[in-house]
C-alpha distance (Angstrom), angle and dihedral (degrees) to the residues before:
residue distance angle dihedral
X1 . . .
X2 3.76 . .
X3 3.83 99.3 .
X4 3.80 125.8 68.8
X5 3.80 88.1 7.6
X6 3.81 107.5 142.9
X7 3.81 93.4 -176.3
X8 3.79 92.7 53.9
X9 3.79 93.9 46.9
X10 3.80 92.4 50.7
X11 3.81 90.5 47.6
X12 3.81 90.2 50.9
X13 3.79 92.0 51.4
X14 3.79 93.6 49.0
X15 3.81 92.7 46.1
X16 3.81 91.6 52.2
X17 3.79 92.4 46.2
X18 3.81 91.6 51.1
X19 3.82 92.7 39.8
X20 3.79 89.3 -128.3
X21 3.81 131.3 133.4
X22 3.78 119.3 -97.9
X23 3.79 120.0 -129.2
X24 3.80 119.5 -168.3
X25 3.81 111.5 -157.4
X26 3.80 124.0 -168.3
X27 3.80 114.9 -169.8
X28 3.80 127.6 -173.8
X29 3.78 110.6 -158.0
X30 3.81 106.6 -161.8
X31 3.81 88.9 -151.2
X32 3.80 86.7 73.2
X33 3.80 94.5 49.9
X34 3.81 102.9 52.0
X35 3.80 92.6 111.8
X36 3.80 91.7 46.6
X37 3.79 131.5 82.7
X38 3.78 136.0 -133.3
X39 3.80 87.1 -93.3
X40 3.81 91.6 63.9
X41 3.79 94.0 45.6
X42 3.80 95.3 47.2
X43 3.80 89.5 48.1
X44 3.80 89.6 53.8
X45 3.80 94.7 44.8
X46 3.82 90.8 50.4
X47 3.78 87.7 59.7
X48 3.80 91.6 47.4
X49 3.83 90.2 55.1
X50 3.79 89.9 56.5
X51 3.80 91.7 44.1
X52 3.80 92.6 51.6
X53 3.79 92.2 53.8
X54 3.80 92.6 50.9
X55 3.81 95.3 43.5
X56 3.79 91.2 53.5
X57 3.80 91.3 48.3
X58 3.81 87.1 55.5
X59 3.80 90.6 56.4
X60 3.80 100.5 -104.6
X61 3.79 127.8 118.9
X62 3.80 120.8 -115.0
X63 3.79 133.3 -158.4
X64 3.79 132.2 179.2
X65 3.81 127.0 -159.8
X66 3.81 136.6 177.1
X67 3.81 115.5 -154.5
X68 3.83 124.7 -154.9
X69 3.80 123.2 -121.3
X70 3.77 113.5 -76.2
X71 3.81 92.5 23.6
X72 3.80 103.2 84.3
X73 3.78 111.8 156.4
X74 3.81 93.1 18.3
X75 3.81 95.1 120.3
X76 3.79 91.6 53.8
X77 3.80 100.2 39.0
X78 3.79 101.1 28.4
X79 3.82 125.9 -156.2
X80 3.83 121.7 -115.5
X81 3.82 90.7 -160.4
X82 3.80 89.8 60.0
X83 3.78 93.1 39.8
X84 3.81 91.9 -115.5
X85 3.78 120.8 141.8
X86 3.80 113.7 -155.3
X87 3.78 126.1 -137.6
X88 3.81 89.9 -120.2
X89 3.80 89.8 67.8
X90 3.81 89.3 72.9
X91 3.81 98.3 35.1
X92 3.79 126.1 113.8
X93 3.81 91.1 -169.1
X94 3.81 137.5 -8.1
X95 3.81 124.5 -137.1
X96 3.78 116.8 -172.3
X97 3.79 139.6 171.2
X98 3.76 110.8 -97.2
X99 3.82 109.9 -98.2
X100 3.80 121.3 -134.5
X101 3.80 109.3 172.4
X102 3.80 114.4 82.1
X103 3.82 94.7 -116.4
X104 3.79 93.4 50.1
X105 3.80 92.1 47.1
X106 3.80 90.4 52.3
X107 3.82 91.2 52.9
X108 3.80 92.8 48.4
X109 3.80 91.5 47.6
X110 3.80 91.2 49.8
X111 3.80 91.3 50.4
X112 3.81 92.7 47.7
X113 3.80 91.4 50.1
X114 3.81 93.8 46.4
X115 3.80 103.5 48.1
X116 3.79 130.2 72.7
X117 3.79 95.4 -138.0
X118 3.78 133.4 76.6
X119 3.81 117.8 -86.3
X120 3.80 116.1 -155.5
X121 3.79 119.9 -168.5
X122 3.79 116.5 -160.4
X123 3.79 127.7 -163.4
X124 3.79 102.7 -123.0
X125 3.81 102.1 139.8
X126 3.80 97.8 65.3
X127 3.78 134.8 53.2
X128 3.81 94.6 -130.8
X129 3.82 132.6 26.5
X130 3.79 111.9 -95.4
X131 3.80 92.7 -126.3
X132 3.79 90.9 55.2
X133 3.81 94.0 60.7
X134 3.79 97.1 34.1
X135 3.78 123.1 118.1
X136 3.83 105.4 -94.7
X137 3.81 92.0 -130.2
X138 3.80 109.3 26.6
X139 3.84 100.7 22.5
X140 3.83 89.3 -143.0
X141 3.80 107.9 87.8
X142 3.83 108.3 -148.3
X143 3.81 95.1 -179.0
X144 3.79 110.7 75.2
X145 3.80 93.4 -169.5
X146 3.82 89.9 59.2
X147 3.80 90.3 45.6
X148 3.82 91.3 49.5
X149 3.81 93.1 49.7
X150 3.80 89.9 51.5
X151 3.81 89.8 46.9
X152 3.81 94.8 51.4
X153 3.81 93.0 44.2
X154 3.80 90.2 59.4
X155 3.79 104.2 29.8
X156 3.80 96.2 104.6
X157 3.80 89.6 53.1
X158 3.81 91.4 61.1
X159 3.81 104.5 25.9
X160 3.78 94.5 86.0
X161 3.76 131.3 133.4
X162 3.79 122.4 -99.1
X163 3.79 110.3 -158.5
X164 3.83 113.2 -154.3
X165 3.79 111.5 -112.5
X166 3.76 117.8 -117.5
X167 3.78 101.4 -144.7
X168 3.79 136.9 158.1
X169 3.80 107.8 -117.4
X170 3.79 125.3 -160.6
X171 3.83 111.5 -108.7
X172 3.79 118.5 -106.3
X173 3.81 98.9 -129.7
X174 3.80 106.5 132.6
X175 3.80 99.1 65.7
X176 3.78 131.1 73.7
X177 3.77 93.2 -140.5
X178 3.80 93.8 -177.0
X179 3.82 89.2 67.0
X180 3.80 93.1 59.5
X181 3.78 126.9 86.4
X182 3.79 131.9 9.7
X183 3.80 120.0 -29.6
X184 3.79 125.9 -165.8
X185 3.83 119.0 -132.5
X186 3.81 89.9 -118.5
X187 3.82 92.7 58.2
X188 3.82 116.0 97.3
X189 3.79 115.6 -102.1
X190 3.78 96.0 -125.8
X191 3.83 95.0 54.3
X192 3.78 143.0 9.2
X193 3.76 124.0 -120.4
X194 3.76 116.3 -90.1
X195 3.79 120.0 -144.6
X196 3.80 88.2 -95.5
X197 3.81 89.6 54.9
X198 3.81 90.3 52.7
X199 3.79 88.8 56.3
X200 3.79 93.5 48.1
X201 3.83 100.3 42.5
X202 3.80 92.3 68.9
X203 3.80 99.9 160.1
X204 3.80 96.5 50.3
X205 3.78 91.4 39.5
X206 3.80 94.5 51.7
X207 3.80 90.8 47.0
X208 3.81 90.0 54.6
X209 3.80 91.9 47.3
X210 3.79 93.3 46.9
X211 3.80 92.8 50.8
X212 3.81 87.5 53.5
X213 3.80 90.3 56.5
X214 3.80 95.0 -104.8
X215 3.80 117.6 144.1
X216 3.81 107.3 -114.0
X217 3.80 96.0 175.2
X218 3.80 94.5 77.4
X219 3.82 107.7 98.0
X220 3.79 120.0 -123.0
X221 3.80 120.2 -114.3
X222 3.79 100.5 -145.1
X223 3.80 93.5 133.6
X224 3.82 91.6 56.1
X225 3.80 103.8 27.1
X226 3.77 118.6 18.0
X227 3.78 117.9 -172.5
X228 3.77 119.4 -117.9
X229 3.77 147.9 82.3
X230 3.80 97.0 -87.7
X231 3.81 93.2 55.6
X232 3.81 90.2 47.9
X233 3.80 90.8 53.5
X234 3.82 91.5 49.0
X235 3.80 90.9 51.4
X236 3.79 90.7 49.6
X237 3.80 91.8 50.8
X238 3.81 91.0 49.3
X239 3.79 92.0 48.1
X240 3.80 93.7 50.6
X241 3.80 94.8 47.0
X242 3.81 101.0 39.0
X243 3.78 112.2 16.7
X244 3.81 113.3 28.4
X245 3.81 92.4 73.8
X246 3.81 103.6 86.5
X247 3.80 93.3 11.3
X248 3.80 93.5 126.7
X249 3.79 93.9 58.6
X250 3.81 93.9 39.2
X251 3.80 92.5 53.4
X252 3.81 90.6 50.9
X253 3.79 93.7 49.7
X254 3.79 100.0 40.6
X255 3.80 103.0 27.8
X256 3.79 106.3 -176.6
X257 3.80 92.6 -16.0
X258 3.81 122.0 100.6
X259 3.78 93.3 11.7
X260 3.78 89.0 157.4
X261 3.80 88.2 63.0
X262 3.80 100.0 50.1
X263 3.80 107.8 7.3
X264 3.79 129.1 97.1
X265 3.85 94.0 -123.5
X266 3.80 87.4 -141.9
X267 3.82 98.6 120.0
X268 3.83 97.2 97.3
X269 3.80 90.6 44.8
X270 3.80 90.9 53.3
X271 3.80 90.2 45.7
X272 3.81 92.9 54.5
X273 3.80 94.3 41.7
X274 3.81 96.5 -113.3
X275 3.80 91.9 131.2
X276 3.77 133.0 24.8
X277 3.82 122.3 -120.8
X278 3.81 85.5 -137.0
X279 3.81 91.3 60.5
X280 3.79 90.8 49.1
X281 3.80 93.6 47.1
X282 3.81 92.5 48.4
X283 3.81 91.5 49.4
X284 3.82 92.7 48.3
X285 3.81 93.2 47.7
X286 3.81 91.0 49.4
X287 3.80 95.3 43.3
X288 3.79 94.9 95.4
X289 3.81 91.8 -130.3
X290 3.80 120.1 138.4
X291 3.79 123.0 -82.9
X292 3.81 94.9 -108.5
X293 3.79 92.3 58.7
X294 3.80 97.2 42.0
X295 3.82 93.2 44.8
X296 3.81 91.1 49.5
X297 3.78 91.8 54.9
X298 3.79 94.8 41.7
X299 3.79 86.5 52.6
X300 3.81 87.9 63.8
X301 3.81 90.9 50.1
X302 3.79 86.9 51.5
X303 3.83 91.8 51.0
X304 3.77 87.9 59.3
X305 3.81 91.6 50.6
X306 3.82 89.4 47.5
X307 3.81 90.3 54.5
X308 3.80 89.9 52.8
X309 3.81 89.0 50.7
X310 3.80 87.9 58.8
X311 3.80 98.3 47.0
X312 3.80 94.0 43.4
X313 3.79 100.6 47.5
X314 3.81 101.7 28.9
X315 3.84 110.0 74.8
X316 3.82 90.0 -165.1
X317 3.79 97.0 52.5
X318 3.80 90.3 116.3
X319 3.83 96.1 47.0
X320 3.80 106.9 98.5
X321 3.81 96.8 -151.4
X322 3.80 92.3 51.2
X323 3.79 101.5 35.3
X324 3.82 94.8 50.1
X325 3.80 121.1 55.5
X326 3.80 120.3 -118.9
X327 3.81 90.8 -113.9
X328 3.80 92.7 51.7
X329 3.80 91.8 47.3
X330 3.81 89.6 52.8
X331 3.81 90.9 54.0
X332 3.79 92.5 46.6
X333 3.79 92.2 50.8
X334 3.82 92.8 59.2
């Protein structure tokens, strides 16, 4: 996304200060998508197409890469044995979204330890820094009610607008960007596929996904839910004007049922980074709806932050026997 994107705004500022071009790189590592389907990947790539168009209008360069299983980080770091030059080889500084899942943190750590430039990770996926809401003693906060009280007490401190900077960026003219990063054998020699190409080259794309163990038989949902920032903003506007009123009561009555009738439908857009939780929180707080409705929705935003608290501070979050209680495992086994 190009709005409420802390990482992008910091990168812009640093590029202007250094009088250097800004390159925005989006990399899909198929290692991270093994449990996903073609539907998830196409949804993400649709958003990348929109992002690329906007980034280039803002004067920055944009590149998109898809990395095969077992090669995470290859496009950034490169591999002389494979004849691949990484993007980091030409970087003055790297700004990245802060990783939370164990696999993503390992990649970021490996990159930071392997390059000779500074690597800055910025919290742009959550409304509040994880350390701010953490349990003072154990970091992991087991009690959601305590976590929610802490969240609501500080929400106005963090739910603030972030206006995109209008800056003049140096052109990226001295690099052959298409020669950097991983290239698939099916990509033409003179250029690499853009995100739009990955959408259009369906046969080659699905073959690559299938070989990575990704389910390609699940149909895409572009006609109903198209990935991207603009769709996320439209859904938010619709939710605020038509659905938020009465949300508190509806969520109590229906729970997780009939979400399509009373929910915001923004979960996948938050998951893929197409909209910021800060933008949603600001819009809800300024909606003029009653406290019961706004608090009920903000509670769901908080549940997401609480989940990130668990996966970031608990090293065993992905170990079934430790992450799930004995009682819950007994129920699930029936």
